[in-house]
All heavy atoms as a GROMACS GRO file, in nm:
protein
  615
    1MET      N    1   7.722  11.614  12.152
    1MET     CA    2   7.856  11.656  12.114
    1MET      C    3   7.865  11.662  11.961
    1MET      O    4   7.827  11.570  11.894
    1MET     CB    5   7.952  11.558  12.172
    1MET     CG    6   8.100  11.587  12.143
    1MET     SD    7   8.203  11.482  12.229
    1MET     CE    8   8.350  11.567  12.222
    2ASN      N    9   7.923  11.770  11.909
    2ASN     CA   10   7.932  11.780  11.768
    2ASN      C   11   8.048  11.705  11.711
    2ASN      O   12   8.156  11.689  11.780
    2ASN     CB   13   7.962  11.933  11.734
    2ASN     CG   14   7.843  12.023  11.762
    2ASN    OD1   15   7.728  11.972  11.773
    2ASN    ND2   16   7.867  12.146  11.790
    3LYS      N   17   8.035  11.654  11.595
    3LYS     CA   18   8.145  11.583  11.531
    3LYS      C   19   8.236  11.684  11.459
    3LYS      O   20   8.192  11.779  11.405
    3LYS     CB   21   8.086  11.483  11.422
    3LYS     CG   22   8.191  11.397  11.371
    3LYS     CD   23   8.132  11.285  11.294
    3LYS     CE   24   8.247  11.200  11.233
    3LYS     NZ   25   8.210  11.076  11.182
    4LEU      N   26   8.365  11.653  11.466
    4LEU     CA   27   8.467  11.743  11.411
    4LEU      C   28   8.480  11.710  11.258
    4LEU      O   29   8.502  11.594  11.228
    4LEU     CB   30   8.598  11.727  11.483
    4LEU     CG   31   8.714  11.807  11.428
    4LEU    CD1   32   8.690  11.958  11.442
    4LEU    CD2   33   8.842  11.772  11.502
    5TYR      N   34   8.472  11.812  11.178
    5TYR     CA   35   8.495  11.802  11.036
    5TYR      C   36   8.593  11.912  10.992
    5TYR      O   37   8.608  12.014  11.057
    5TYR     CB   38   8.364  11.828  10.957
    5TYR     CG   39   8.260  11.721  10.970
    5TYR    CD1   40   8.146  11.745  11.043
    5TYR    CD2   41   8.281  11.594  10.914
    5TYR    CE1   42   8.046  11.647  11.055
    5TYR    CE2   43   8.187  11.496  10.924
    5TYR     CZ   44   8.069  11.521  10.994
    5TYR     OH   45   7.974  11.425  11.013
    6ARG      N   46   8.659  11.885  10.879
    6ARG     CA   47   8.744  11.991  10.811
    6ARG      C   48   8.644  12.083  10.737
    6ARG      O   49   8.556  12.034  10.668
    6ARG     CB   50   8.838  11.931  10.715
    6ARG     CG   51   8.952  11.858  10.784
    6ARG     CD   52   9.058  11.810  10.689
    6ARG     NE   53   8.998  11.704  10.604
    6ARG     CZ   54   9.019  11.696  10.472
    6ARG    NH1   55   9.091  11.790  10.406
    6ARG    NH2   56   8.961  11.604  10.401
    7SER      N   57   8.652  12.207  10.760
    7SER     CA   58   8.559  12.301  10.708
    7SER      C   59   8.578  12.318  10.552
    7SER      O   60   8.691  12.320  10.504
    7SER     CB   61   8.578  12.436  10.771
    7SER     OG   62   8.484  12.530  10.713
    8THR      N   63   8.467  12.325  10.481
    8THR     CA   64   8.470  12.353  10.338
    8THR      C   65   8.455  12.500  10.308
    8THR      O   66   8.482  12.549  10.200
    8THR     CB   67   8.367  12.276  10.265
    8THR    OG1   68   8.238  12.300  10.316
    8THR    CG2   69   8.391  12.122  10.270
    9ARG      N   70   8.398  12.575  10.403
    9ARG     CA   71   8.372  12.717  10.381
    9ARG      C   72   8.488  12.805  10.442
    9ARG      O   73   8.522  12.906  10.387
    9ARG     CB   74   8.249  12.759  10.451
    9ARG     CG   75   8.125  12.693  10.389
    9ARG     CD   76   8.000  12.726  10.470
    9ARG     NE   77   8.014  12.707  10.608
    9ARG     CZ   78   8.001  12.588  10.678
    9ARG    NH1   79   7.975  12.482  10.607
    9ARG    NH2   80   8.010  12.577  10.813
   10ASN      N   81   8.542  12.764  10.551
   10ASN     CA   82   8.641  12.844  10.630
   10ASN      C   83   8.779  12.772  10.626
   10ASN      O   84   8.819  12.716  10.718
   10ASN     CB   85   8.591  12.860  10.772
   10ASN     CG   86   8.665  12.963  10.848
   10ASN    OD1   87   8.759  13.025  10.796
   10ASN    ND2   88   8.634  12.984  10.974
   11ARG      N   89   8.844  12.782  10.510
   11ARG     CA   90   8.966  12.710  10.495
   11ARG      C   91   9.072  12.797  10.430
   11ARG      O   92   9.044  12.879  10.350
   11ARG     CB   93   8.942  12.576  10.420
   11ARG     CG   94   8.899  12.602  10.274
   11ARG     CD   95   8.858  12.478  10.205
   11ARG     NE   96   8.976  12.390  10.192
   11ARG     CZ   97   8.966  12.262  10.158
   11ARG    NH1   98   8.856  12.209  10.131
   11ARG    NH2   99   9.076  12.193  10.149
   12MET      N  100   9.199  12.771  10.466
   12MET     CA  101   9.310  12.830  10.399
   12MET      C  102   9.402  12.720  10.338
   12MET      O  103   9.443  12.732  10.220
   12MET     CB  104   9.395  12.908  10.497
   12MET     CG  105   9.326  13.035  10.544
   12MET     SD  106   9.432  13.144  10.631
   12MET     CE  107   9.500  13.238  10.495
   13LEU      N  108   9.422  12.610  10.408
   13LEU     CA  109   9.500  12.503  10.358
   13LEU      C  110   9.422  12.374  10.347
   13LEU      O  111   9.382  12.333  10.238
   13LEU     CB  112   9.624  12.485  10.450
   13LEU     CG  113   9.736  12.390  10.395
   13LEU    CD1  114   9.792  12.441  10.266
   13LEU    CD2  115   9.845  12.378  10.501
   14THR      N  116   9.385  12.316  10.459
   14THR     CA  117   9.306  12.194  10.460
   14THR      C  118   9.166  12.209  10.524
   14THR      O  119   9.086  12.119  10.509
   14THR     CB  120   9.376  12.079  10.533
   14THR    OG1  121   9.388  12.116  10.674
   14THR    CG2  122   9.514  12.050  10.475
   15GLY      N  123   9.142  12.321  10.593
   15GLY     CA  124   9.016  12.345  10.655
   15GLY      C  125   9.009  12.290  10.794
   15GLY      O  126   8.905  12.298  10.861
   16LEU      N  127   9.119  12.236  10.848
   16LEU     CA  128   9.123  12.175  10.976
   16LEU      C  129   9.102  12.281  11.090
   16LEU      O  130   9.016  12.263  11.176
   16LEU     CB  131   9.246  12.099  11.003
   16LEU     CG  132   9.264  12.028  11.144
   16LEU    CD1  133   9.159  11.921  11.147
   16LEU    CD2  134   9.398  11.970  11.155
   17ILE      N  135   9.170  12.389  11.082
   17ILE     CA  136   9.160  12.495  11.189
   17ILE      C  137   9.023  12.561  11.178
   17ILE      O  138   8.961  12.592  11.277
   17ILE     CB  139   9.274  12.596  11.183
   17ILE    CG1  140   9.406  12.527  11.212
   17ILE    CG2  141   9.249  12.715  11.271
   17ILE    CD1  142   9.525  12.612  11.208
   18GLY      N  143   8.972  12.577  11.054
   18GLY     CA  144   8.833  12.633  11.037
   18GLY      C  145   8.733  12.541  11.099
   18GLY      O  146   8.634  12.581  11.166
   19GLY      N  147   8.749  12.407  11.081
   19GLY     CA  148   8.658  12.312  11.142
   19GLY      C  149   8.663  12.310  11.292
   19GLY      O  150   8.561  12.298  11.360
   20ILE      N  151   8.783  12.320  11.349
   20ILE     CA  152   8.801  12.324  11.490
   20ILE      C  153   8.736  12.449  11.547
   20ILE      O  154   8.667  12.447  11.651
   20ILE     CB  155   8.949  12.318  11.531
   20ILE    CG1  156   9.012  12.182  11.498
   20ILE    CG2  157   8.971  12.352  11.679
   20ILE    CD1  158   9.155  12.171  11.510
   21SER      N  159   8.753  12.565  11.481
   21SER     CA  160   8.697  12.685  11.530
   21SER      C  161   8.543  12.684  11.522
   21SER      O  162   8.479  12.738  11.615
   21SER     CB  163   8.747  12.811  11.456
   21SER     OG  164   8.700  12.812  11.319
   22GLU      N  165   8.485  12.626  11.417
   22GLU     CA  166   8.343  12.608  11.408
   22GLU      C  167   8.289  12.516  11.517
   22GLU      O  168   8.182  12.541  11.574
   22GLU     CB  169   8.302  12.559  11.275
   22GLU     CG  170   8.320  12.656  11.162
   22GLU     CD  171   8.304  12.605  11.026
   22GLU    OE1  172   8.263  12.484  11.012
   22GLU    OE2  173   8.322  12.673  10.926
   23ASN      N  174   8.364  12.409  11.545
   23ASN     CA  175   8.318  12.318  11.650
   23ASN      C  176   8.327  12.373  11.788
   23ASN      O  177   8.237  12.352  11.871
   23ASN     CB  178   8.411  12.195  11.644
   23ASN     CG  179   8.356  12.077  11.716
   23ASN    OD1  180   8.254  12.082  11.778
   23ASN    ND2  181   8.428  11.964  11.709
   24LEU      N  182   8.434  12.451  11.820
   24LEU     CA  183   8.451  12.512  11.949
   24LEU      C  184   8.381  12.650  11.968
   24LEU      O  185   8.367  12.692  12.080
   24LEU     CB  186   8.596  12.520  11.984
   24LEU     CG  187   8.676  12.390  11.992
   24LEU    CD1  188   8.822  12.422  12.019
   24LEU    CD2  189   8.618  12.304  12.098
   25GLY      N  190   8.349  12.710  11.856
   25GLY     CA  191   8.285  12.840  11.866
   25GLY      C  192   8.386  12.950  11.892
   25GLY      O  193   8.354  13.052  11.952
   26LEU      N  194   8.510  12.934  11.852
   26LEU     CA  195   8.611  13.032  11.874
   26LEU      C  196   8.647  13.104  11.743
   26LEU      O  197   8.610  13.056  11.636
   26LEU     CB  198   8.744  12.965  11.929
   26LEU     CG  199   8.729  12.896  12.064
   26LEU    CD1  200   8.855  12.820  12.097
   26LEU    CD2  201   8.702  12.997  12.170
   27SER      N  202   8.726  13.210  11.755
   27SER     CA  203   8.768  13.290  11.639
   27SER      C  204   8.869  13.207  11.556
   27SER      O  205   8.965  13.157  11.612
   27SER     CB  206   8.828  13.418  11.683
   27SER     OG  207   8.889  13.485  11.575
   28THR      N  208   8.846  13.200  11.427
   28THR     CA  209   8.940  13.127  11.344
   28THR      C  210   9.075  13.198  11.335
   28THR      O  211   9.181  13.135  11.337
   28THR     CB  212   8.882  13.120  11.200
   28THR    OG1  213   8.754  13.061  11.206
   28THR    CG2  214   8.970  13.034  11.111
   29THR      N  215   9.072  13.329  11.333
   29THR     CA  216   9.196  13.405  11.332
   29THR      C  217   9.279  13.385  11.455
   29THR      O  218   9.398  13.368  11.452
   29THR     CB  219   9.159  13.555  11.317
   29THR    OG1  220   9.085  13.578  11.202
   29THR    CG2  221   9.292  13.640  11.304
   30LEU      N  222   9.216  13.385  11.569
   30LEU     CA  223   9.285  13.357  11.697
   30LEU      C  224   9.345  13.218  11.698
   30LEU      O  225   9.465  13.198  11.737
   30LEU     CB  226   9.183  13.366  11.813
   30LEU     CG  227   9.243  13.338  11.953
   30LEU    CD1  228   9.353  13.438  11.989
   30LEU    CD2  229   9.134  13.329  12.056
   31LEU      N  230   9.274  13.121  11.650
   31LEU     CA  231   9.331  12.974  11.647
   31LEU      C  232   9.450  12.970  11.550
   31LEU      O  233   9.542  12.898  11.573
   31LEU     CB  234   9.227  12.879  11.609
   31LEU     CG  235   9.126  12.844  11.713
   31LEU    CD1  236   9.024  12.738  11.672
   31LEU    CD2  237   9.196  12.795  11.839
   32ARG      N  238   9.437  13.043  11.437
   32ARG     CA  239   9.550  13.039  11.339
   32ARG      C  240   9.673  13.103  11.396
   32ARG      O  241   9.783  13.059  11.369
   32ARG     CB  242   9.507  13.106  11.208
   32ARG     CG  243   9.411  13.019  11.132
   32ARG     CD  244   9.374  13.076  10.996
   32ARG     NE  245   9.284  12.982  10.927
   32ARG     CZ  246   9.177  13.019  10.864
   32ARG    NH1  247   9.141  13.143  10.860
   32ARG    NH2  248   9.102  12.928  10.804
   33ILE      N  249   9.654  13.215  11.468
   33ILE     CA  250   9.774  13.282  11.536
   33ILE      C  251   9.832  13.194  11.638
   33ILE      O  252   9.957  13.175  11.643
   33ILE     CB  253   9.724  13.421  11.593
   33ILE    CG1  254   9.695  13.514  11.482
   33ILE    CG2  255   9.838  13.472  11.681
   33ILE    CD1  256   9.630  13.641  11.527
   34ILE      N  257   9.752  13.128  11.715
   34ILE     CA  258   9.802  13.037  11.819
   34ILE      C  259   9.876  12.918  11.754
   34ILE      O  260   9.984  12.876  11.796
   34ILE     CB  261   9.689  12.988  11.907
   34ILE    CG1  262   9.636  13.098  11.996
   34ILE    CG2  263   9.731  12.869  11.996
   34ILE    CD1  264   9.507  13.065  12.068
   35PHE      N  265   9.823  12.869  11.645
   35PHE     CA  266   9.886  12.755  11.575
   35PHE      C  267  10.018  12.798  11.517
   35PHE      O  268  10.121  12.728  11.522
   35PHE     CB  269   9.797  12.700  11.466
   35PHE     CG  270   9.863  12.592  11.382
   35PHE    CD1  271   9.884  12.468  11.434
   35PHE    CD2  272   9.898  12.618  11.250
   35PHE    CE1  273   9.948  12.373  11.361
   35PHE    CE2  274   9.962  12.520  11.175
   35PHE     CZ  275   9.987  12.397  11.230
   36PHE      N  276  10.027  12.919  11.454
   36PHE     CA  277  10.145  12.968  11.397
   36PHE      C  278  10.256  12.988  11.499
   36PHE      O  279  10.373  12.949  11.473
   36PHE     CB  280  10.119  13.101  11.323
   36PHE     CG  281  10.241  13.159  11.257
   36PHE    CD1  282  10.282  13.107  11.139
   36PHE    CD2  283  10.310  13.267  11.312
   36PHE    CE1  284  10.392  13.158  11.072
   36PHE    CE2  285  10.421  13.320  11.243
   36PHE     CZ  286  10.461  13.265  11.128
   37ILE      N  287  10.221  13.034  11.615
   37ILE     CA  288  10.318  13.051  11.728
   37ILE      C  289  10.361  12.913  11.775
   37ILE      O  290  10.478  12.892  11.807
   37ILE     CB  291  10.260  13.135  11.841
   37ILE    CG1  292  10.242  13.282  11.790
   37ILE    CG2  293  10.344  13.133  11.965
   37ILE    CD1  294  10.161  13.368  11.889
   38SER      N  295  10.268  12.816  11.785
   38SER     CA  296  10.300  12.685  11.828
   38SER      C  297  10.398  12.613  11.742
   38SER      O  298  10.467  12.520  11.782
   38SER     CB  299  10.177  12.603  11.851
   38SER     OG  300  10.122  12.561  11.728
   39ILE      N  301  10.399  12.645  11.611
   39ILE     CA  302  10.497  12.584  11.517
   39ILE      C  303  10.639  12.610  11.564
   39ILE      O  304  10.721  12.521  11.571
   39ILE     CB  305  10.473  12.631  11.374
   39ILE    CG1  306  10.340  12.584  11.320
   39ILE    CG2  307  10.587  12.588  11.284
   39ILE    CD1  308  10.305  12.639  11.181
   40PHE      N  309  10.668  12.738  11.599
   40PHE     CA  310  10.799  12.770  11.643
   40PHE      C  311  10.826  12.722  11.789
   40PHE      O  312  10.940  12.686  11.822
   40PHE     CB  313  10.818  12.926  11.639
   40PHE     CG  314  10.811  12.971  11.496
   40PHE    CD1  315  10.698  13.040  11.453
   40PHE    CD2  316  10.916  12.950  11.406
   40PHE    CE1  317  10.691  13.083  11.320
   40PHE    CE2  318  10.906  12.997  11.277
   40PHE     CZ  319  10.796  13.065  11.232
   41ALA      N  320  10.726  12.722  11.873
   41ALA     CA  321  10.743  12.685  12.013
   41ALA      C  322  10.769  12.534  12.024
   41ALA      O  323  10.837  12.486  12.115
   41ALA     CB  324  10.619  12.719  12.095
   42THR      N  325  10.714  12.458  11.933
   42THR     CA  326  10.728  12.305  11.945
   42THR      C  327  10.841  12.258  11.846
   42THR      O  328  10.858  12.133  11.834
   42THR     CB  329  10.601  12.237  11.913
   42THR    OG1  330  10.560  12.265  11.776
   42THR    CG2  331  10.490  12.277  12.010
   43GLY      N  332  10.903  12.345  11.771
   43GLY     CA  333  11.009  12.302  11.680
   43GLY      C  334  10.952  12.235  11.555
   43GLY      O  335  11.018  12.150  11.497
   44GLY      N  336  10.829  12.263  11.521
   44GLY     CA  337  10.764  12.205  11.399
   44GLY      C  338  10.684  12.082  11.425
   44GLY      O  339  10.619  12.025  11.335
   45THR      N  340  10.678  12.037  11.549
   45THR     CA  341  10.600  11.914  11.584
   45THR      C  342  10.449  11.934  11.561
   45THR      O  343  10.383  11.850  11.514
   45THR     CB  344  10.624  11.869  11.726
   45THR    OG1  345  10.764  11.852  11.740
   45THR    CG2  346  10.554  11.745  11.756
   46SER      N  347  10.406  12.061  11.590
   46SER     CA  348  10.262  12.087  11.574
   46SER      C  349  10.223  12.087  11.428
   46SER      O  350  10.115  12.053  11.391
   46SER     CB  351  10.224  12.220  11.638
   46SER     OG  352  10.299  12.321  11.586
   47LEU      N  353  10.314  12.123  11.338
   47LEU     CA  354  10.289  12.119  11.193
   47LEU      C  355  10.276  11.976  11.149
   47LEU      O  356  10.186  11.946  11.065
   47LEU     CB  357  10.403  12.189  11.116
   47LEU     CG  358  10.381  12.213  10.970
   47LEU    CD1  359  10.262  12.303  10.950
   47LEU    CD2  360  10.507  12.281  10.910
   48PHE      N  361  10.357  11.888  11.198
   48PHE     CA  362  10.343  11.744  11.171
   48PHE      C  363  10.214  11.689  11.216
   48PHE      O  364  10.140  11.618  11.150
   48PHE     CB  365  10.467  11.668  11.232
   48PHE     CG  366  10.455  11.519  11.213
   48PHE    CD1  367  10.482  11.461  11.095
   48PHE    CD2  368  10.425  11.435  11.323
   48PHE    CE1  369  10.478  11.331  11.073
   48PHE    CE2  370  10.421  11.304  11.306
   48PHE     CZ  371  10.446  11.248  11.183
   49ILE      N  372  10.172  11.724  11.340
   49ILE     CA  373  10.045  11.680  11.395
   49ILE      C  374   9.929  11.736  11.312
   49ILE      O  375   9.829  11.667  11.293
   49ILE     CB  376  10.034  11.726  11.545
   49ILE    CG1  377  10.141  11.640  11.626
   49ILE    CG2  378   9.894  11.701  11.599
   49ILE    CD1  379  10.155  11.689  11.768
   50TYR      N  380   9.940  11.860  11.266
   50TYR     CA  381   9.836  11.918  11.183
   50TYR      C  382   9.806  11.839  11.060
   50TYR      O  383   9.694  11.810  11.025
   50TYR     CB  384   9.881  12.063  11.142
   50TYR     CG  385   9.790  12.131  11.051
   50TYR    CD1  386   9.673  12.200  11.096
   50TYR    CD2  387   9.804  12.128  10.916
   50TYR    CE1  388   9.589  12.265  11.009
   50TYR    CE2  389   9.715  12.188  10.830
   50TYR     CZ  390   9.606  12.260  10.878
   50TYR     OH  391   9.524  12.324  10.789
   51PHE      N  392   9.916  11.799  10.986
   51PHE     CA  393   9.894  11.729  10.864
   51PHE      C  394   9.845  11.584  10.892
   51PHE      O  395   9.764  11.530  10.813
   51PHE     CB  396  10.022  11.722  10.783
   51PHE     CG  397  10.049  11.856  10.710
   51PHE    CD1  398  10.152  11.930  10.744
   51PHE    CD2  399   9.958  11.900  10.613
   51PHE    CE1  400  10.176  12.054  10.683
   51PHE    CE2  401   9.981  12.018  10.550
   51PHE     CZ  402  10.087  12.095  10.587
   52ILE      N  403   9.881  11.522  11.004
   52ILE     CA  404   9.832  11.390  11.037
   52ILE      C  405   9.682  11.404  11.070
   52ILE      O  406   9.598  11.326  11.029
   52ILE     CB  407   9.911  11.333  11.158
   52ILE    CG1  408  10.053  11.304  11.122
   52ILE    CG2  409   9.839  11.208  11.205
   52ILE    CD1  410  10.076  11.203  11.014
   53ALA      N  411   9.644  11.505  11.148
   53ALA     CA  412   9.501  11.528  11.179
   53ALA      C  413   9.421  11.562  11.056
   53ALA      O  414   9.303  11.520  11.045
   53ALA     CB  415   9.492  11.640  11.278
   54ALA      N  416   9.479  11.632  10.958
   54ALA     CA  417   9.409  11.667  10.835
   54ALA      C  418   9.379  11.540  10.751
   54ALA      O  419   9.282  11.530  10.675
   54ALA     CB  420   9.486  11.764  10.753
   55LEU      N  421   9.462  11.434  10.767
   55LEU     CA  422   9.440  11.308  10.701
   55LEU      C  423   9.330  11.226  10.771
   55LEU      O  424   9.261  11.152  10.706
   55LEU     CB  425   9.567  11.225  10.692
   55LEU     CG  426   9.679  11.281  10.602
   55LEU    CD1  427   9.802  11.199  10.617
   55LEU    CD2  428   9.629  11.282  10.457
   56VAL      N  429   9.319  11.243  10.900
   56VAL     CA  430   9.230  11.161  10.980
   56VAL      C  431   9.092  11.223  10.992
   56VAL      O  432   8.986  11.151  10.975
   56VAL     CB  433   9.285  11.143  11.126
   56VAL    CG1  434   9.186  11.071  11.214
   56VAL    CG2  435   9.420  11.065  11.117
   57VAL      N  436   9.080  11.354  11.003
   57VAL     CA  437   8.950  11.422  11.020
   57VAL      C  438   8.883  11.432  10.886
   57VAL      O  439   8.941  11.479  10.788
   57VAL     CB  440   8.972  11.559  11.082
   57VAL    CG1  441   8.839  11.634  11.091
   57VAL    CG2  442   9.034  11.555  11.218
   58PRO      N  443   8.756  11.387  10.878
   58PRO     CA  444   8.687  11.386  10.744
   58PRO      C  445   8.643  11.530  10.706
   58PRO      O  446   8.626  11.618  10.789
   58PRO     CB  447   8.566  11.299  10.770
   58PRO     CG  448   8.543  11.311  10.914
   58PRO     CD  449   8.676  11.326  10.985
   59LYS      N  450   8.623  11.543  10.579
   59LYS     CA  451   8.576  11.671  10.521
   59LYS      C  452   8.430  11.686  10.550
   59LYS      O  453   8.356  11.589  10.548
   59LYS     CB  454   8.603  11.676  10.372
   59LYS     CG  455   8.575  11.811  10.307
   59LYS     CD  456   8.583  11.807  10.158
   59LYS     CE  457   8.728  11.837  10.116
   59LYS     NZ  458   8.738  11.854   9.970
   60GLU      N  459   8.387  11.809  10.570
   60GLU     CA  460   8.246  11.838  10.606
   60GLU      C  461   8.152  11.794  10.492
   60GLU      O  462   8.183  11.826  10.375
   60GLU     CB  463   8.233  11.987  10.627
   60GLU     CG  464   8.099  12.038  10.662
   60GLU     CD  465   8.098  12.190  10.685
   60GLU    OE1  466   8.180  12.260  10.623
   60GLU    OE2  467   8.018  12.234  10.766
   61PRO      N  468   8.049  11.723  10.518
   61PRO     CA  469   7.955  11.681  10.415
   61PRO      C  470   7.878  11.805  10.361
   61PRO      O  471   7.856  11.901  10.427
   61PRO     CB  472   7.861  11.587  10.479
   61PRO     CG  473   7.874  11.609  10.627
   61PRO     CD  474   8.006  11.668  10.646
   62ASN      N  475   7.840  11.796  10.233
   62ASN     CA  476   7.774  11.909  10.170
   62ASN      C  477   7.625  11.882  10.154
   62ASN      O  478   7.563  11.911  10.046
   62ASN     CB  479   7.832  11.926  10.029
   62ASN     CG  480   7.970  11.980  10.035
   62ASN    OD1  481   8.007  12.055  10.130
   62ASN    ND2  482   8.051  11.954   9.941
   63TYR      N  483   7.558  11.830  10.255
   63TYR     CA  484   7.414  11.804  10.248
   63TYR      C  485   7.336  11.934  10.230
   63TYR      O  486   7.356  12.030  10.305
   63TYR     CB  487   7.367  11.737  10.375
   63TYR     CG  488   7.436  11.601  10.396
   63TYR    CD1  489   7.500  11.577  10.519
   63TYR    CD2  490   7.432  11.504  10.304
   63TYR    CE1  491   7.565  11.460  10.536
   63TYR    CE2  492   7.495  11.383  10.321
   63TYR     CZ  493   7.560  11.363  10.436
   63TYR     OH  494   7.622  11.246  10.463
   64GLY      N  495   7.250  11.940  10.133
   64GLY     CA  496   7.163  12.057  10.116
   64GLY      C  497   7.231  12.172  10.046
   64GLY      O  498   7.171  12.280  10.039
   65ASP      N  499   7.353  12.159   9.997
   65ASP     CA  500   7.423  12.271   9.931
   65ASP      C  501   7.366  12.279   9.791
   65ASP      O  502   7.372  12.187   9.708
   65ASP     CB  503   7.569  12.242   9.924
   65ASP     CG  504   7.650  12.362   9.881
   65ASP    OD1  505   7.588  12.462   9.828
   65ASP    OD2  506   7.775  12.355   9.889
   66PRO      N  507   7.304  12.391   9.753
   66PRO     CA  508   7.241  12.404   9.622
   66PRO      C  509   7.342  12.409   9.508
   66PRO      O  510   7.305  12.402   9.389
   66PRO     CB  511   7.163  12.533   9.631
   66PRO     CG  512   7.235  12.612   9.736
   66PRO     CD  513   7.286  12.511   9.833
   67TYR      N  514   7.472  12.429   9.540
   67TYR     CA  515   7.572  12.435   9.434
   67TYR      C  516   7.639  12.308   9.409
   67TYR      O  517   7.744  12.308   9.329
   67TYR     CB  518   7.671  12.549   9.465
   67TYR     CG  519   7.600  12.680   9.478
   67TYR    CD1  520   7.581  12.738   9.602
   67TYR    CD2  521   7.556  12.747   9.371
   67TYR    CE1  522   7.510  12.858   9.616
   67TYR    CE2  523   7.487  12.865   9.379
   67TYR     CZ  524   7.467  12.923   9.499
   67TYR     OH  525   7.404  13.038   9.510
   68VAL      N  526   7.605  12.199   9.470
   68VAL     CA  527   7.666  12.071   9.454
   68VAL      C  528   7.594  11.993   9.349
   68VAL      O  529   7.474  11.978   9.356
   68VAL     CB  530   7.670  11.990   9.584
   68VAL    CG1  531   7.730  11.855   9.563
   68VAL    CG2  532   7.755  12.064   9.685
   69TYR      N  533   7.664  11.952   9.241
   69TYR     CA  534   7.610  11.872   9.131
   69TYR      C  535   7.671  11.736   9.129
   69TYR      O  536   7.791  11.720   9.168
   69TYR     CB  537   7.625  11.940   9.000
   69TYR     CG  538   7.548  12.074   8.988
   69TYR    CD1  539   7.614  12.200   9.013
   69TYR    CD2  540   7.406  12.073   8.965
   69TYR    CE1  541   7.544  12.316   9.007
   69TYR    CE2  542   7.339  12.194   8.955
   69TYR     CZ  543   7.412  12.317   8.977
   69TYR     OH  544   7.341  12.426   8.967
   70GLY      N  545   7.612  11.640   9.077
   70GLY     CA  546   7.661  11.511   9.060
   70GLY      C  547   7.549  11.409   9.049
   70GLY      O  548   7.436  11.441   9.042
   71PRO      N  549   7.591  11.281   9.041
   71PRO     CA  550   7.487  11.175   9.021
   71PRO      C  551   7.385  11.166   9.135
   71PRO      O  552   7.272  11.132   9.111
   71PRO     CB  553   7.569  11.049   9.006
   71PRO     CG  554   7.705  11.082   9.065
   71PRO     CD  555   7.724  11.229   9.049
   72ASP      N  556   7.422  11.205   9.260
   72ASP     CA  557   7.330  11.197   9.371
   72ASP      C  558   7.250  11.324   9.385
   72ASP      O  559   7.160  11.330   9.468
   72ASP     CB  560   7.407  11.171   9.497
   72ASP     CG  561   7.474  11.035   9.496
   72ASP    OD1  562   7.428  10.943   9.426
   72ASP    OD2  563   7.578  11.016   9.563
   73HIS      N  564   7.279  11.424   9.302
   73HIS     CA  565   7.212  11.556   9.316
   73HIS      C  566   7.148  11.592   9.186
   73HIS      O  567   7.184  11.694   9.124
   73HIS     CB  568   7.306  11.661   9.367
   73HIS     CG  569   7.372  11.636   9.496
   73HIS    ND1  570   7.490  11.560   9.502
   73HIS    CD2  571   7.331  11.663   9.622
   73HIS    CE1  572   7.524  11.552   9.630
   73HIS    NE2  573   7.427  11.607   9.706
   74SER      N  574   7.060  11.511   9.138
   74SER     CA  575   7.002  11.526   9.001
   74SER      C  576   6.912  11.640   8.982
   74SER      O  577   6.882  11.688   8.872
   74SER     CB  578   6.934  11.398   8.956
   74SER     OG  579   6.820  11.376   9.040
   75ARG      N  580   6.853  11.695   9.091
   75ARG     CA  581   6.762  11.812   9.090
   75ARG      C  582   6.628  11.780   9.018
   75ARG      O  583   6.556  11.870   8.992
   75ARG     CB  584   6.822  11.937   9.026
   75ARG     CG  585   6.949  11.979   9.092
   75ARG     CD  586   6.952  12.130   9.080
   75ARG     NE  587   7.080  12.179   9.129
   75ARG     CZ  588   7.091  12.234   9.253
   75ARG    NH1  589   6.990  12.254   9.325
   75ARG    NH2  590   7.212  12.276   9.292
   76GLY      N  591   6.612  11.660   8.978
   76GLY     CA  592   6.482  11.622   8.916
   76GLY      C  593   6.468  11.662   8.770
   76GLY      O  594   6.359  11.640   8.712
   77TYR      N  595   6.571  11.708   8.704
   77TYR     CA  596   6.566  11.742   8.562
   77TYR      C  597   6.580  11.619   8.484
   77TYR      O  598   6.666  11.534   8.508
   77TYR     CB  599   6.671  11.848   8.523
   77TYR     CG  600   6.657  11.976   8.595
   77TYR    CD1  601   6.757  12.021   8.679
   77TYR    CD2  602   6.544  12.052   8.579
   77TYR    CE1  603   6.746  12.145   8.745
   77TYR    CE2  604   6.530  12.172   8.644
   77TYR     CZ  605   6.633  12.218   8.729
   77TYR     OH  606   6.618  12.336   8.789
   78LYS      N  607   6.497  11.607   8.380
   78LYS     CA  608   6.508  11.484   8.292
   78LYS      C  609   6.510  11.526   8.148
   78LYS      O  610   6.463  11.619   8.104
   78LYS     CB  611   6.398  11.389   8.318
   78LYS     CG  612   6.407  11.336   8.456
   78LYS     CD  613   6.311  11.233   8.484
   78LYS     CE  614   6.323  11.188   8.630
   78LYS     NZ  615   6.278  11.067   8.661
   0.00000   0.00000   0.00000
């Protein structure tokens, strides 16, 4: 079973829907349209749940990303 992450590549606001679509293998556009409709159908409750989930679901790790720099990604230059 894959672990759910907020996407760093496929994001508009927090990357939550992009992460869900990558995890389930569904179209991101389709999920965004369904989510947008659900905001009106639930009276805004789904928007509240979205932001709570965005706080709980971790951001996707950047292992092996050649564009990430920092103290843990020294690239061997001295």
